[in-house]
N, C-alpha and C positions, 0 to 999 in steps of 0.2 A: 727213825722218826723223832721229831723234836718233842712230842708229848707222848708218853707211854703209859699203857695200862700196867697195873701191878704184875710183876714177873717173878719168876723163881728167884730166890735170894741170890743177889749178885756176889761175885767173888771180890774180896778186897784184900789188900796186903795184910798179913798177920801182924806185921810190925810197921807202924807209921812213925816216921821220924819228924821231930820238931826242932828247927835250928835254935840252939840255946842262946845265940846272940840276939834273937828277936825278943823284945819286951813282952809280946803276947805269950810267948812260950813260958815265961816265968809265972804268968797268971793262969796257965792252962787249967789247973785243978779248980780254981774259982769259977772259971768260965764253964767248965763241964758241969759243975755242981749247979750253977744257975740255970743252965739249959735243961738239966734233968728235973729241976724242981719248979720251973716256971714255964708258962707257955710263950711268954715274950721276954726277951732279954735285950737291953740296950748296951752296946759295947762302944765306948768312947775311947778312941785311940788317936794319938798324934800321928802325923804322917811318918811313915817308915816304921811303925810299930809292928807290922806284919799281920795285922788283922785281916786284910783282904785275902792273903794266900793261906793263912793258917786256920781260919774259922771253918772252911769246908772240911779240912782234914780233922779238926776236933770233932765235928759232927759225925764224920765217918767213923772216928774212933769210938764214938758213943753208940755206934750201931745204927745210926741213921743211914738212909740211902740204900738199904738192902733190897727192899721190894719197891718202895717208892723212891723218889729222887730227892736230892738236895738241890734246890734251885737257888742260884746265886745271881743277883742282878747287878748290872753296872750301868752308869748313865751313858756310856759311850761305847761304840762298837770296837774301837781300838783297844779299850781297856778290857772288854770281854774277851777279846781274842788273846791278848798278851797274858792276862791273868790265867786263862785256861791253859795256855802253853806252860806257864811257870808252875802251876800246880801239877800238871801231868809230869813235868820234869822231876819235881820233888817226889812224886809217887812212882817214879821209874816206869811210867806207862806212856804209850803213844797217845797223841791227841786223837780223840774219837773212840777211845776205849773206855777206861774207867772215868775219864774226864772228857767232856765234849763241850762245844759252845754252839750257840745259835744266834746269829745276827740277821739283819735284813738280807735275805737272799743268799745266805750261806749257813749251812746246817751240818755240823760234824757229830751230832749226838746219835748214839746208837742204843740198842736195848741194854748193852752192857754198861752204859754210862750211869754211874751213881751220882756224879756231880755234873750239873749243867750250868755253865756260865751263859748269860744272855743279857741283852739290853732290857731295861725295864719296859720298853715298848713291846717287846716280844711277849713278856709275861701278861701285859694288858691285853694283847691280842688273843691270848689263850682263853681269856674270860668269856669270849663270845660262844665258845663251844664246851667250856669246862668251868661252870660257874663256881664250883667249890674247889677248884685247883686240886682235884683228886689225884693228880699225878705226883704230888709232892708230899713228903712228910716233914720237910724242913724248907724254910725260905729265908735266905739271907738278903736283906735289902741294904746294899752297900752305898756308901757316900750319901747317906740321907740328908746330911747337912747342906747339900747343894740345893735342896728344896726345888728340884725340877718339877714340872707339871706332872710328869708320869709318876714320880716318887710320891708326891702329895696325894695323887689319886689312889695309888696302890696302898698307901698307909691308911687312907680312909676306908678303902674297900676291905682291907685285911681286918680292920677293927670290927666290921660288920660280919666278916666270915668266921672269926674265932669261935663264937658260940656254936656254929654248925660243925666246926672241925676241931674238937678238943684235942685230937691227936696231932694237930699241926703245930710245929714249933716255928716261931718267928724270931729272927735275930736282926736287929736294926743297928747298923754300924754308922758311926759318925766321927768326924773330927771332934775335938773337945770344944764344941761350939754349941752353946745353948741346948745341952742334952736333956735338961730338965723338961723341956717341951715334949720331947719324944716319950719320956717316962709318963708324964701326965696324960698324954694322948692314949697310952695303953694302960690306963688305970694304975698308975704308979708302978710300972714294971721296974725290976731291979736294974741298976746302972753299974757297969763295971768299967772303970777307967784304967787305961793302960798307957804308961809313959811311952813316948816315941823316940826321944833323942837321948843319946848317951854322951854327946859332945856339945860343948857350948857353941853358940852362934853369936858372933859380934855383929850388931846392926849399925851401919854407918849411914847417916842422912847426908846425901850429897847436895840436895837443893835443886830448885828450878832453874831453867834457862829462859832467856827472853824469847828466842825463836824455838818454840817447843818441838816442832817436827825435826828440823835440821839439827837443833841443839842436842836433843836426846840421842839421835844416831851418833853424833860426834862424841857425846859423853860416854856412851857405851863402848865405842871404838877405843877411846882413850883409856877407859878403865880396863878393858881387855888387854890393851898393850901393857899397862902397868902390872896387871896380874901376871902376865906372861913373863915380865921382867923380874917378878918376885918381890915387888914393893910391899905387898900386904902379907907376906909370909910365903910358905912353900908354894910352888906352882901347883895348880890343880885344875880340874875341869870346871867349866862355868855353865850355868843355866841362865839364859836371858829370857824374860817374859815379854811378849809383844802382843798388841791388840789383835792382829789378824795376819792372814797369809801374805797380803801385800807388804805389810811392814817387815815380815820375815824375809821376803824376797829382796826388798830394797836394802836391808841391813846386810844380808848375805852378799849382795853385790858390792857393798861398800867395804866388806872385810876380805874379799877374795884376793886383794893385793898383798895381804899379810900371809906369807906361806908358812909361818910358824903356827898358824891356827888351823884346826880342822873343824870347819863349820858344818853343823848338821841341823837341818830343819826338822820340826816335829809339830804336826797338826793333824787333825782327825782324818783328813781326806788324802793323806799320803798313802802310797801303796804299802802293803805289808812289808815288802823287802826294804823299802826306804825307812820304815819305822824301826825295823829290826836293827838297822845300822846304829841307831842311838844306843841300843842296849849291848852292843858288842864292844869289848875292850880291845886295846891294842891300837896300832896305827901310829903314824908320826904326827907330832905337833900336839898342842894343847887342844883338847876337845871343847868346842863351844856349841851348846845346844840352844837353838833359837826356837822357842815354843810358845804356843798360845796357852790359854788357861787350862788346856787339856792336861798339862803337866802339873797343875796346881794340886789336884787330889787323886785323879784317876790313875795316873802312872807314876811310878817311882823310878827316876832315872838314876842308876847306880853311879857311885864315884863322884858325886857333885860336891865340890868344896866351896864354890862361890856362886851366889845368886845375885843377879842384877834385876831389880824390880822398878820399872818406870812408874808403877802405880796406876796403870790404866788397863781397861779391857773394853772390848766392843760388846755392849749389852743390848739385847733386843728388848724393846719396850713397845707395848701396844697401847694406842690411845683410843678408848671407846668413843670419845666425842668426835674425833676426826677420822676414825677408822684407818689410822696410819700405823704401820709397823716401823718404829724408829730403830735404826741400827747405828747408834752413835757411841763414840768412844767416851767412856765415863771413868771417873776415879773409882778404884775398887774400894771395898769395905775394909775395916780393920781385920775382920776374920780372914778375908782372902789374902790380905798382906801377910798375916801370920802363917797361913798355909804355904805361901810361897817361901817364906823364910825357912819353914820346916823341910824344904827340899834339900838343904845342905846340912852339914854337921852330922852326917850319918856314920862316917867312918873315921872322921877326925874333926878337929875344930873347923868351924865354917865362918864365912863372912857373907852378910847380906847387905848389898848396897841399895838403898832406897833413894831414887832420884827425885825426892821431894823432901820437904822439911818435916821435922818431928811434930811441929805445931800443926802442919797440914794433916799428918797421920792421926793425931788426937782429935781433930775436928771431923773426921770422917765417920759415917754411920758404922755401928758395931757389926751389923750383919748385912749381907747382900739381900735385896728384896727377893722373896720367893718367886719363882717363875710364874706361878699361878696368878700372881698379882700384876704381872707385866706381859701377859700374852692373851690372845684371843681364845675364848673357852668354848667355841662352837663344837670342836671335836669332842671335848670332855662332856658337854651337855648331851651331844648325840649318843655317845657311848653310854652315859648314865640312863638315858631314856630307853635305849635298846635293852640294857640289862635290867631295867625296871627298878632302878636304885632310888627312885623318889626324887623329890625336889632338890636342886643343887644347894639351895640355902640351908637345907636340913642335913645334908651329907656331912659326915664327920671328917672334914678336911683338917689336917694339922695346921694348915695356914689358910683360913677361910678367905675366899676371894672377895674382891670388892663387888658389892651387889650391882654396881653399874656395869662392870665387866660381864657379870653373869647375864644381865638383861641384854647386853650387846650380843652375847653368844646366841641367846634365843632369837634376837632380831635377825642375825645373820642366817640362822637356820630357817626362819620364816621367809626371809628373802630368797632362800634356796628352794623353798617349798617343802622342806623336810619336817617342819612342825606347823601346826595350825595356829590361828591367832590366840588360842587359849593354851598353847604350849604342848599340845598332844602330838605324838609322833604320827606322821602321815604314812600312807603306803609307800610313797616315794622315799620318805625318811627311813623306812625299814630297809629298803633296797640300798639306800645310800650308806647305811651303817655297816653293810656287809662288804663294802669296798675298802681295801686297806690303804686309803689315801685321805688327805685333807678333804673335808666335806665339800669344799668348793670345787676341787678337782674331780671328786666323785660325781658331783652334780653335772659336770661337763660330759662325763662318760654316759650318764643316763640320757641326757639330751641328744648326744651324738648317736646313740642307738636308735632313737626315735627319728632323727633327721637323716639317717643313712650315711653318716660319715664317721662311724666308729673307728675304722682302721686309722684314719688320719688323726683323730683326737686322741687315741691311745698313744700314739707317738708323741704328741704335744704334751699330754698330761704327764707321761712318764718323764719327759724332759724337764718339766716344771717341778718335778719332785726331787731333782738333784741339783747340785751346784753346777753352774754353767761349765761344760767341758771345754769350751773354747778358751784357750789360754792366751794371755796378752802380756808377755814378759816386758818389764820396764825398758830393757835395752833393745827390744825387737818389736816395738809396737807397730811400726809401719809395715814390717814384713807380715806380722800376724793379721793386721787389718786387710792386707792384700790377699792373704790366703783365705780369710773368712768371707771376703766380699762375694765370692762366687755362690755362696749359700744364701745370700740376702734375697729377700723378696721385695719388689718395689712398694708393696702396700702393707706387708705384715711380717713382723718378726716371728710370729707363730709358725708361719709357713716356711720360715728359714730352718726351723727344726726338721721339717719334713725333707727339705732339700739335703740337709746334713745327714739325716737318717738314711736316705736313699744312697748317698755316696758311701757312707760307712758300711752299709750292708753289702754293696757291690764289692768293696775292698775286702771285707771279712770273708766273703764266700770265695774270693779268688786267691787270697794270700794265706801264708802260714802266720802263726801267731807272732813270730819275731818280725816278719815282714810288716805285719799290721802295726806293730808297735812303732816301727820306723816311719811308716806312713803317717801315723798320728803325730809323731814328733815333728815331721816335716810340715804338716798342716797345722801345727800349733793346737793340737787336740790332746786333752788329758786321757791317756789310754784307759786308766782305771775308771774314770768317770764315764767313759763311753761304755765300758763293760757294765758298770752299775746301771746305766740307762737301759741297756738291753735286758738286764736281769729284772729291773722294775717293770719294764714293758711286758716281759714274759709272765710275771706274777699277776699283773693287771689283766692280761688276756685270760688267764685261768679264772680269776675272780669274775670277769664278765661272763665267761661261759657257765660258771656256776649259777649265775643269775638268769641263765637261759638265753643270753644274747648270742647272736650269730656273728662271730668275729671273722672277717675276711682274712684269708691267709696272706694276701699281698695288698699293698697300697694300690689305689686306682691310678691310672696313667695321668689323670688331671684332677687336681683338688677342686672340690666344690666349695669355693670361697665363702659364699653366703652361708651355707649350711654349717660349715666349720665354725665360723665366727658367731653364728647364732648359738651354737652349742657352747662355745667358750663364754658367751655373755651370761649364760645361766648361772655360772659360778663367779662371774666377775662384774655383776651389775654395779657394785659400789666403786668400780674402777673405770667408769666411763667419763670422758671429758670432751669438751668442745673448744675448738681453737678460738682464742680471743684476739690478742694483738701480738704481732711478731711471732715468737715461738712459745708464748705463754698460753696455757689452757685453763679454762674454768672446769674444774672437776666437781663431782658430787660432793655434797656436804660442805659447800662453800669453800672448797680448797683451790688454791692456785698452784699449778704444777707445770713442770717443763719435761720434755722428752729427754731421757737419759742420753748423753752424747754417744754412747756405744750402740744405740738403737739404729736400725736401718731407716727409721722414720725421722731421724733427727734433722737432716738437711731439708727435707720437704715434708713437713708435718701435714697430715690430712686434716680436713675440717672437723671430723669426729674420730675418736679412737677409743679403744679399750686397752687397758694395761694389765699385764700379768701380775704386776704388783706395783704399789705406790709406796715408796720408801723415803723417809726423810733422813738425809745425811747432812751435807752442807746446804743442800736445797731439797725441796720436795720433788723427787724424780718419779717419772713413769717409766718403768722398765718393761721390756717385751711388749711392744705396742703393735696394734693392728688397726687398720682403717675400717670403720663400720659406717652403716647408714642409721640415722636416728630412728627411722621407721621400724627397724628390727627390734628395738627395745620395747615397742608397744606389745609385742607378742611373747616376750620371754617370760615374764611373771607379772601379769596385770595387777596382782594383789599389792605389790609394793609401789605401784605408781599412784601419784596423787593427781587428781583431776579437779580443775576449777573451771568455772564457766562464766562468760561475760558477754555483753552485748546481745542478749536474746532479742530476736526479731522475727516477725512473721515472714515466711517465705511462700510466696504465691504458687510457685511451680510445684513444690512438694506438698503443699497444703498442710504444713507443719510450722510450729514455732521452733526455729533453729537458733542455736547459740554457738559462739566460738568457744572452743575448748583449749585449755592450756594444760598440758601434761608435764609433770615434773617427776624426776627420779632423784630422790634424796636431795631435793633443792635445785637440781639442774633441769632447766627447761629443755625437753626433748621434742616437743611438738606444740605449736601455738597457731591458733587461727583456724584449725579444722572445724567445720560446722557439724554439730550433732543435734539430735532431736532433744529439745529442751523439755518436752512433755514428760519424758521418762525420768527427768531429773528434778523438776520443780513444777508439779502439775498446777498449783494455784496460780503462780505467776504466768505460766503458759496460757492458762484459761483467760486471764485478764488481757494478755496481749492478743490472743485469738479473737476475743470479742471486740476489742477496740480497733485493732489494725486489719482484721479480716472482715468481720461481719459488719461493723459500723462503717468502715472505710470502703466496703464493697470490693476488697482486693482478693477475689477468689476466682480460680480458673473456671470451675464448673459450679456456679452457685445453685443450690437447691431451689425448689419452687418458691418457698416463702421469701428467700433472700432476693430472688429476681424481682418479685413484686415490691418488696420493701425498698430496694434500690431504685426501681423505676419511680416509685412514689417520691422518694427523697430527691431524685434528680429533677423531677418536675418542680418541686419547691425551690431547689437551688437555681434552676433556670429562671424562675420568677425573680429570685434575688439578683441574679446577674443582669437581667433585663433592667430592673429598676435601680441597679447599682446600690443595693443596701443589703445588710446582713442581719435582718431582724425578723425573718419569717420562719426559718427552720429552728426547731428547738436545739438546745445545746447538746454537744456530743455526750456529755455525762448522762443526760437523761436517756439517750439511746443505749448507752452502755448498761445502765441500770435495768432497762427493759429486758435485755438479753440475760443479764446476770440472774434476774429473778426467775427466769423460765428454763434456762439450760441446766443440765445435770452437771455435777462437779467434775465428771471425767471427760467432758467435752473440751478437749485441749487442742483439737485440730479437726481437719475435714473428715478424716477417716472415722474418728470417734463420733462426730456429729451425724454423719450419714447413718452409721450403725444405730445411733440413738433414735433417729427419725424413723427408721424402718421398723423398730420395735413397737411403735405405736403411731398409726397414721394420723391420729388427732393432733399430734405434736406439731406438725407442719402448720396447721390452721392456728394453733395457739401462738405461733411466732409471727403471725401477720400483723403489720402495723396498719393503722387507720389514719386517713388524712388529718382529721382533727387532732390526733395524738401527736403529730409531728409539727403542726403549724402553730406559731404563736398568735398570728392574726391572718385574716384573708384580705389581700390587697384589692379585690374587686375585679370586675370584668373588663375595665378600661385598659388594663395592661396589654391585652392582645392587640388592640388597635394602635397603641402607642409604641409597642415593641413587637412588630410583626415577625413571624418566623422566616419570611422570604421577602425578597425585593423583586418586583416584576418590571421587566424592561424589554420591549420589542419582542414579546412572545416568549421570553425566557424567564423562569423563576429561579433567581439566585438564592441559595440557602444562606441564612444569617445565623450566626452563633454569638451568644452573649457570654462574656466572662467578666467577673468582678475580681481582678487580680492586679491591683496597682503595681506598676513597675515591671510587669511581665509583658512579653511580646504580644500575647493574645488578649490583653486587657481591653475591655470595651466591646465594640461590635466588630465581628469578623465576617466577611463575605467570601464565599467559596466560588471560584471561577475556574471551570475546566480549561486547560490550555487551548484546546481547539476553538474555544469561544472567546479567547482573549482579544482577538481583533474586532469582535462585535460588542464587547462590553462598553458601557458608557464611560466617558473620561472624567466628567465632573459631577455626575449624579451622586457619587459616593461622599462628596463633601457635605451633602445635606443630611447624612447619617439616617436616623429614623425619627419619627415625630417626637418620641419621648425624650430625645436628647437634643433636638434642634434648638429649642428655646435656650437651654443652658449654654450651648455652643455660641449662639449669637450674643448672649450676654457677655461671655468670656471674650469674644472678639472685640466688642465695644470697649470693654475694660482694658483691653490691650492697646487701644489707640493712643496717639500722642495726647498729652494733657490738654493742649489747646482745643482739640476736637472732642476729647472725652468730656470736657466741661459743658459742651453744648448738647450732650446727649445723656442727660440725667433726668430722673433715675433710669438707669440702664434697663431694668426689667420692664418698666412701662414702655420705654422706647421700643424694645423688642416685641412686646405684646402687640403694639400698634403695627409694627412692620410686618409681623407674621400674618396679619389679615390679608395683605397684598402678595405675600411671598408664596410660591408653590414650587415644590421640588422639580427640577428639570436638569438636563445635561448641560448645564452652564455653571460658571463659577459662582459659588455662594457669596463670596465677597463682592463680586461685581454686581450681582443682583441686589445685595444689601445696600451698596452705594447708591444705586438708582432710587431705591425706595426712600432712603434717608434724605437724599437730595429733594425728592418730591414732597415728603412729609415734613421734614424739619429744615429744609433749606441749607443743609450742611453738606459741603463738598468733601467727600472722602476719596482720595486717590488710591490707585492700586498699591502704591508703596507704603501707604499708611497702615494698611492691614498687616497683622503679624500672625498669621495662622500657624507658622512653624513654632511659635512660642507657647502654643496651647499644650495642655497635657495630652498624652498620646491617645487617650480614650475618646478625644474629640475629633480624631481622624480615623476613618474606617481602616481596619486591618484587612488587607487583601491577600487571600490565600489562593495561590495558583496550584492546581492539582492536575494529575494526568487522568487519562480516561478511566483508570481503576480507582481514582480517588486518592492516590498517593501524593503527599505534599511535595511539590517541586521547589517552592519558594514562597516567601511572604514578605510584606512590607506595607507601609502606609503612603507610598508615593507611586501612584498609578503609572505615571510617565516612565519612571525608572524601571518598573517591572516590565512594561511593554518593551522598552529598549533591551533589557536583559534577555528576555525570552525571544525577541526577534533575532538576536545574535546567537544565543545559546541553543534554543530549541524552537525553530520556526514551526508555526502551528498550521502549516498548509495541509490541505487534504491529502490523505494517503493516495498514492497512484492507484487508479482502477482501470478496468479493461477499456472503458469508453473515455478515459481522461484525455484532454486535448494536448497534454504535454508531448513534446518531441525534442529529441536530443540535438539533431542536426537539421537545419532548414537551409536549403539552397535557393528555393523559389516558393512562392505562395501556392501550395498545392494541397492544403489541408482544410479547405472550406472556410466557413465563417468562424471568427474567433469571438466568443461571447465576452462581455465585460465582467460577468459574474458566473462563477461555477459553484454549484452546490452539491454536497455529498454528505454521507453519514459517517460518523466516527464515534464508536462506543455509544450509539443510540442518540447522539446529539447532531443537530444540523451544523455543518461546517461550511463556511462561505470562503471562497478564494477567488482570485482575480487573474485570469489568463493574460499573458502578455508575451510579445516577442521580446527576447532578451539578447543583448550583445554579450558574447562570452569569449574573450581572448581569440579573436580571429574567426569566430564562427557565430552563428545565430541559432537560438533554440526557442521553443515555446515552454514557458514555465508558469506554474501556479503560484501567485504571490499573495501575501496576507492582506495588504492594505491597498485600497483603491488609488490613493495618491501616488504611492511608490510604483504601482503597476502602470499608471498612466505615463510616468516619466520613463520607466524601463521600456514601455511599448514604443515610445518615440525613438529611443536609442536603437531599439531593434529594427524599426522601420528604416532608419537612416543606414544602419549597418547592412541590411538586406539590399537596399537600393545601391549602395556602393559596391556590393558584391555582384549585383546583376548588371550595372552600367560600367563594366570594366574598361571599355574603350574610352568613354568620356573621362573617367577618373584618371586613366593612364595619361591622357593628353594634358589634363589639368596639373597633374603632378610634375609634368615636364615644363610647362609654361608659366605657372604661377610663381610670382616673387623671384624671377630670374634676372640676370644681368649683373655686370661687374660692380655697379654702384651698390646694389643690394648685397653683394658678397661682402663688401667692406662694411656695410651697415650691420649685417648679421654678426660679423666679427666684433664690431664695436659694442653692440648691445648684448653679446654672448647668448644669443638665442639660436636654437637649431632650426634651420630652414625646413627640414623634412617634416618635423612635427607641426610647424606652423602651417605648412601647406595642407596637411591632413585636416587641421582645424578649420581652415578657410573652406575646403571642399564640403566638410560636414556642416559648417555654418550656412552655406548656401542651401543645403538640403533642409536643415531645420527651418530656414526662412520660409520655404515653400509650405511647411506644415502649419505655420502660424495662422494662416487665413482659413484653414479647413479643420474639420474634425478628423482626428487620426483614424486612418482606414482600419476596419476590423473584418473586412471581407476581401475575397480575391478580386472582385470587380472594382471595389473602391480603391484597393491598392494599385490596380492596373491604371486606373484613371489618374491617380496621383503620380505614379511613377512615370507615366508617359509625359505628363506636363512637366515634371521635374527634369526629365532627360532633355527635353527640348530647350529649356531655359537655363539649365545647370551651368553650362560653360560660360555664358554671358554674365550670369549673376555672380559666379565665383570670380571671374576676371574683374568685375567692377569692385567687389569687396577687396580683392587683392591690390587693386590700384590705390584704394584708400589706405590700406594698411602699409603699402610701400612708402607713401608720403609720411605716414607717422613714423615708420622705422628710420627714415632719413633724419627726421627732426630729433628723434631720441638718440640717434648716432651722433649728431652734432652736439647734443647736450652732454653725452658721455665724454666726447673729445674735449669740450670746454671744462668739464668737471675735473678731468685728469690734470689740468694746469693749476687747479686750485690747491692741490695737495690734500692733506688730511684734516685741515682746520675746520671744515664744515661737514664732518662725517655724518652726523645725525640727519642733516637735511638731504645729503646725497643718498644715504641709505633709504630714506623715505621715498625719494624719487624713483629709485630703481625697484623698490618693493612694489610701488604702484604700477610701474611699467610691467613687471612680471605678472602682477595680478590681472592686468588688462589682457595680456597675451596668453594667459593660462587657458588650457582647454575648458575648464569649468566656467570661464567668462566668455571667451571668444566664440565658442560654438553656439552658445545660447543667447548672446547679446541681442541679436537681431540687427537688421541693416540700419534701422533708425539710429542706433547708438554706435554701431561700427563706423558710420560716416563721421562721428565726432572724434574718432581716434586721432586724426591729424591735429585737431585743435588741442586735445589733451596733451599730445606730444609737444606741440608748439609752446603750450603753457609751461611744461617742464623745462624746455630750453630757455624760456624767458626767466624762469625762477633761478636756474643755475647761473645765468649771466648777471643777475643782480645780487647774488649771495655776498660778493666781496664788499659791497657797500651797505647792504640792508640785512645783515645776518641776524641782529637782534629782533627785527620785525618778523623775519622768517621763523625764528624760534617761537615767537609768541603765537604766530598763526598755527604752527605745528602743534603747540600745546592745546589750541582750540580744537584742532582736527582729530587728534589721536583718540580721545575718549569716545568720540562719535563713531570712529572706525572700529574701535575695540568692541563696542556693543554688537555690531553686526557680525564681527568675526566670532565672538563667543556664541551668539545665537546660531550661526551657521554650523559651528562645531557640534553643538548639542542637538541640532535638528538637520540631519542630512537631507539635501535637496530643497532646503528652505527657499533659496533664491529662485528656483524654478516653480515651486509649488505656490509660493506666496507672492502675488503681484505687488503687494505693498512693500515687501522687503526688496524686490527688484527695483521699485521706484526709489526706495531709500538709497540703494546702492548707487544709482546714477545721480541722485541728488548730491551724494557725497563727492562724486567726480566734478560736478558743477561748482560745489562749494570750494573744492580744491582750486579751481580756476579763479574763483572770486578772491581767494586768499593770496595766491602766489602770482597771479597775472591779472591784476585788477583792470588793466587797460583793455583786456579782451572781454567780450560780451559772453554772458551765460545763456544757455538755451532756455532756461526757465528761472523764475525768481527763486532764490535760495538764501537761507540764513541759518544760524544755529537754532533759532526758535522754530523755524519751519521744519528743520530736521527733527527736533524733539517731538513736534506734533505728529510728524510722519512715523516716528518710532512707536508712539502710542498705538497707532493703527497696526503696526507689525505685532506688537505685544498682544493686542486684542485678537488678532488672527491666530497667533500661536495658542492663546488660551482656548479659543473655540475649535482649534484643529490640533489637538494633542497628537503626538506621534503614535 
């Protein structure tokens, strides 16, 4: 056992020898006297004085260690092991007998061991179960000048322990470096100085090189070559100090070509066998030991004649501000340089080469900073809290730490949940202190136990406790990377440890130890580090079981990624980062980091990661990275998160004031925009928002009784304001806010609290009721109802009106709601008259928008309007037209339709028309009734829904369905819907359909009648199709005019049928249809032949015109195109079928006029162009109107007249020698067009 209770007195050699050549042996009597007479002795000895090996023997010689032990601490495991072996050898005993050692996971101490070598960390660990260190009667704290964290803590603790253990002897050894501090620390304890060197050492300053890295390696190689050649004296072994293992490997590689040198590496993590080679003499070639600063004080390498000191070491420094552990190469102190010099000159004269200048040496700090001032103190603070040693700043450290670093240690422990905000150890902290690992790693284990992933995290934590066992030799980096690639995980380096663990365990269980070593070598794995990993893992398993954790014997088949990384996050909250640009990350505490190139996440960095460590070397690197989700951070340790809230707003659905929350972890935003209840955060502000945006605004899902009544009262006043288009009736919002603030309790921050408050006292609801006089600034009077009615009545239907005073918005002004099924019954012009309360203002605005010449005759406009309104009454006709008539009569002012500018008025002067479905859902809205009618006629026809007794039929071959009424009424959603049945021609068949508008139904019915007649008179039609427009001459004519005979024949047959309908009312019964059909059938052939003959004459004339035009070339293209466009228009189905015989008889004349026009083009082209310019705008009017009003030429007789007047005008312009059928001119056409416009205005679509 490593710690023993008092035993029977141990046997020790009767005679203990002390090598006379060692300086400490010369002072043995003084040392023994000091130890006998004082509780604490400070022994200062140069390197090589023998103090480390001889002091335990001196104590043994004094009778110490008989029942209790002589404890001897070393800063490093390698030193503890080698010193123990050396003392055992000098005492002629085997290791584990009188002398034993204990280091991490290796214990050779037995009950017989009087001397126990150990690392200072082992002695610290014993304090947890042996506060008085009762197993020891003597403690030797060796290498105290190194001022490691453990040494500083031990020296402070021992000072407190001495009064409780007067029997305990303490010997502090140090190089001759600032020993007065140690004496003062132990109340002026005696100091014994022992000389260490017996031979002089020559110091030579070689100086710097420009390229430090390559230059130093070359300098060292050159110096070694010169030493080997005897330039500096007799050949001898050399000790070269280097900053780290990588530097050692690179230099060893560079020296391997010199077969006269025997290169031996020496650093702490070498295997014991490899370390032992350094201490063995013999072998060919000059011995060159390449060592880290482990050889500075802890180990004495025998036989060294030459020391080469580049003057650098890799020093670990912790920044409390940035939470970074920096591992940077720094110049060593003067004390360290002198320690290195002392490694030679032990057996003969020595030479120390310093690869820097003497001036540089003199400018360096005298001593190396104590570790306690350059490391994180969380573990020390935790240990002190567990041991009940009081405040850190009051603890007797020999090197008091920086208060900032102490505070940082507390902050880290608070971050881990190990201490409370006031610095007290928590229950979690007590468990954490019992785990023999860094507090951050221990915290991961505690979380893993809770999250059910302890087996996996034990593997990861034990791996993080050692140096990476994956080796990457400089000369075999590619091979090493390939070998290690199989262990990588696509998302996490932490899980790569598990993959490596599985592989190693499989090999370990299947192979012998020698075979396993070879596998490790092949896979570029350090065998000793792999063993160390397993040993640490085993110790942690034991520690976890001692805490009562159930540790699975095997890893699960599949890792629980989320649970594992959540456990890791508990110890690594400060190492979280979010990807920024490229491969750079924003880390906590405003740090910019990059993923270390050796990480599996380097090539494809995740959006968020956690790093096992963040280290600054040439850059700030994140090592051992794993992808995480930021949401996981919200659950790890809420106490370290900082939450800020912004944009508080009332949320109707939840009935709460909600705010956006921004959560930061040490300055890094991990969540932003999530909505949280603001009432729990800022009740005062929440109450203000609740009152203003919920109660006053009426924005509540289920308003309580008082609020329903208050809102209804406020709406009634707001409606009065909207009707009158003013905002001076309702009191200001602030007054309403004040009303509620004076009555509601302070905790009414949302609907839940309000309802609870109301239920507590029924009278409170009544107290919150508003009265009309409280909310109205003034009463507008009763005339408002008449001037701004709630409905508009038309033909038995009351259309709902809505008033809004929202300038610039779609629904500003008066809105009327029209159900879609009633759209075809709604008035077309009545809405122009608005409501009485707005009509006067609209008329005034219309007059003010007239041209100046008219406007000057109608002043003052308000008086003119007041007089006009006496005669005006709202009706379904245009307001502007009615106003023109009254102004003509009253003022003698002629205002034409084009003078009025209603489109220039503000929107609220035009009714907003809302079209809704049967359930009241808005389908569309606008201020142009005609446009809405057109839109919904195409998009959603409002015909009656088919019913059982509906007259609709899909296929009609004969009239066998009884009478067909002109109007069909039905119900839809409780409204009367009017439709118009009609026979309808549908692509080769005939059907009965219900149509929306009577005009369209009448035209469709005529088409259906003709289609049904053609279907039933098949023999007549067949004969006409064969005989009409036939003959060779017409074949040539058809080819010339590029018109299809078949289509033209069908149009002539149909035209004869339409002609028979012109003189009668379209049949709507079977009997009437039979009478008409019989008459048509008897005259059909003759009428069609007569029309065909007229058309044949016209075709021949047009053919002649086309032939003549072909000779003219392209010089008169505009005129020719106009001719052919006119011909095609006359021959189109839309014209030919419905023209009637009176105008079809004129076709030969129109064709002859075209022929005449073509013949005169060559000599009178300018005149033709001028005539075409007169004609074109008159044609364009009709074309535009017909495009916007389908069926216009059939529905409106005035437009048909205008169309044929245009043909006669064309004759008068281009063939003046030919007579026209009726008087025609440009002026007459304008007058006729006014009639067309008036018809369109009175018959909107």
